[in-house]
C-alpha positions in Angstrom: 74.5 111.4 -64.1 76.9 113.2 -62.0 76.3 113.0 -58.2 75.4 109.3 -58.3 77.2 107.8 -61.2 80.5 106.3 -60.0 83.8 107.5 -61.2 85.6 104.4 -60.2 86.1 101.6 -62.7 87.8 99.4 -60.1 85.9 96.8 -58.2 84.0 98.4 -55.3 80.8 98.3 -53.2 78.3 100.9 -52.0 75.9 100.3 -49.1 72.9 101.9 -50.6 72.4 104.8 -53.0 71.5 108.1 -51.4 68.0 109.0 -52.3 68.3 112.8 -52.8 71.4 112.4 -55.0 69.7 109.6 -56.9 66.7 111.8 -57.6 69.0 114.7 -58.8 70.9 112.4 -61.1 67.8 110.8 -62.5 66.3 114.2 -63.2 69.5 115.2 -65.0 69.0 112.2 -67.3 65.3 112.9 -67.8 66.2 116.5 -68.8 69.1 115.5 -71.1 66.8 112.9 -72.8 64.2 115.7 -73.2 61.6 113.8 -71.1 59.0 115.8 -69.2 59.3 116.0 -65.5 55.7 115.6 -64.3 54.1 115.5 -60.9 53.4 111.8 -61.1 57.1 111.1 -62.1 58.3 113.3 -59.2 55.9 111.3 -56.8 57.5 108.0 -58.0 61.0 109.4 -57.6 60.4 110.6 -54.1 58.7 107.4 -53.1 61.6 105.3 -54.4 64.2 107.6 -52.8 62.5 107.0 -49.4 62.9 103.2 -49.7 66.0 101.5 -48.5 64.7 97.9 -49.0 63.7 96.3 -52.3 60.1 96.9 -53.3 57.6 95.5 -55.8 56.0 97.5 -58.6 52.7 96.7 -57.0 53.8 98.2 -53.6 54.9 101.4 -55.4 51.5 101.7 -57.3 49.5 101.1 -54.1 51.5 103.4 -51.8 52.0 106.2 -54.3 48.3 106.3 -55.0 47.5 106.4 -51.2 50.2 109.0 -50.3 50.4 111.2 -53.4 47.1 110.6 -55.2 48.7 111.4 -58.5 49.2 109.5 -61.7 47.7 106.3 -62.9 48.7 102.7 -62.4 50.0 102.6 -66.0 52.0 105.8 -65.5 53.8 104.4 -62.5 54.5 101.1 -64.3 55.8 102.8 -67.4 58.1 105.1 -65.4 59.4 102.2 -63.3 60.2 100.4 -66.6 62.0 103.5 -67.9 64.0 103.7 -64.7 65.0 100.0 -65.1 65.9 100.3 -68.7 68.1 103.3 -67.9 69.9 101.5 -65.1 68.4 103.5 -62.2 66.5 100.5 -60.8 67.6 96.9 -60.7 65.3 93.9 -60.6 66.3 91.5 -57.8 65.0 88.0 -57.4 64.2 87.3 -53.8 62.7 83.9 -54.3 61.6 81.8 -57.2 58.3 83.7 -57.4 59.1 87.0 -55.7 60.8 89.8 -57.7 61.5 93.3 -56.5 63.2 96.5 -57.5 66.0 98.4 -55.8 67.6 101.8 -56.4 71.0 101.6 -58.0 73.6 103.5 -60.0 73.7 102.8 -63.7 76.4 100.2 -64.5 76.2 98.5 -61.2 74.9 95.2 -59.9 73.4 93.9 -56.7 74.5 91.7 -53.8 71.4 90.5 -52.0 71.2 89.0 -48.5 68.9 85.9 -48.6 68.0 86.4 -44.9 67.1 90.0 -44.4 67.0 91.3 -48.0 69.7 93.9 -47.5 71.4 94.9 -50.7 74.8 96.2 -51.6 75.5 97.9 -54.9 78.7 96.8 -56.6 80.6 98.3 -59.5 83.7 97.9 -61.5 82.8 94.4 -62.6 82.1 94.6 -66.4 81.7 91.0 -67.4 80.7 91.8 -71.0 84.2 91.0 -72.4 84.3 87.7 -70.5 80.7 86.8 -71.6 81.6 87.7 -75.1 84.6 85.4 -75.1 82.4 82.6 -73.9 80.0 83.1 -76.9 82.7 83.3 -79.6 81.5 81.3 -82.6 77.8 81.4 -81.6 76.9 84.5 -83.6 75.4 86.1 -80.4 76.3 89.7 -79.9 76.3 90.8 -76.2 74.6 94.1 -75.6 74.6 94.0 -71.8 74.2 91.7 -68.8 72.7 91.6 -65.3 74.4 90.1 -62.3 72.9 89.3 -58.9 74.9 87.7 -56.1 73.1 86.0 -53.2 74.4 85.2 -49.8 74.2 86.4 -46.2 75.2 89.9 -44.9 77.5 90.3 -41.9 74.6 90.9 -39.5 72.8 87.7 -40.6 76.0 85.6 -40.7 76.9 86.7 -37.1 73.4 86.1 -35.8 
């Protein structure tokens, strides 16, 4: 995961995750997990790397099929799920009914502008111990968490 994974454990933010470095780091994990690197998976990685805005799985399926003509709908959905489960994609909720995906670094969270959809990737905010303390006595064992913060970016606030 070198190249994209952050070395900083202090609170910090990144404006975007560079597409080429994201692909390299994702391929490194695929190889280390002994997963095959197929043409359809490469098409998905390159399509995602070219996106700076959040996207839906359906947009990915439609555009990858049109531009690359490789893989099936199920292949794209399964690979997007793997990317989410490994922390390379985050699911962001843009409205009550509209969910999208965004490129990220494993172990990071999203700050989403409610006006333009711009996202920042933030790290160094492991809330697992705090959440665990809140659940003491419930018998619930925390295995992870997701955090999304909504607001307005500087451009939208100044407008």
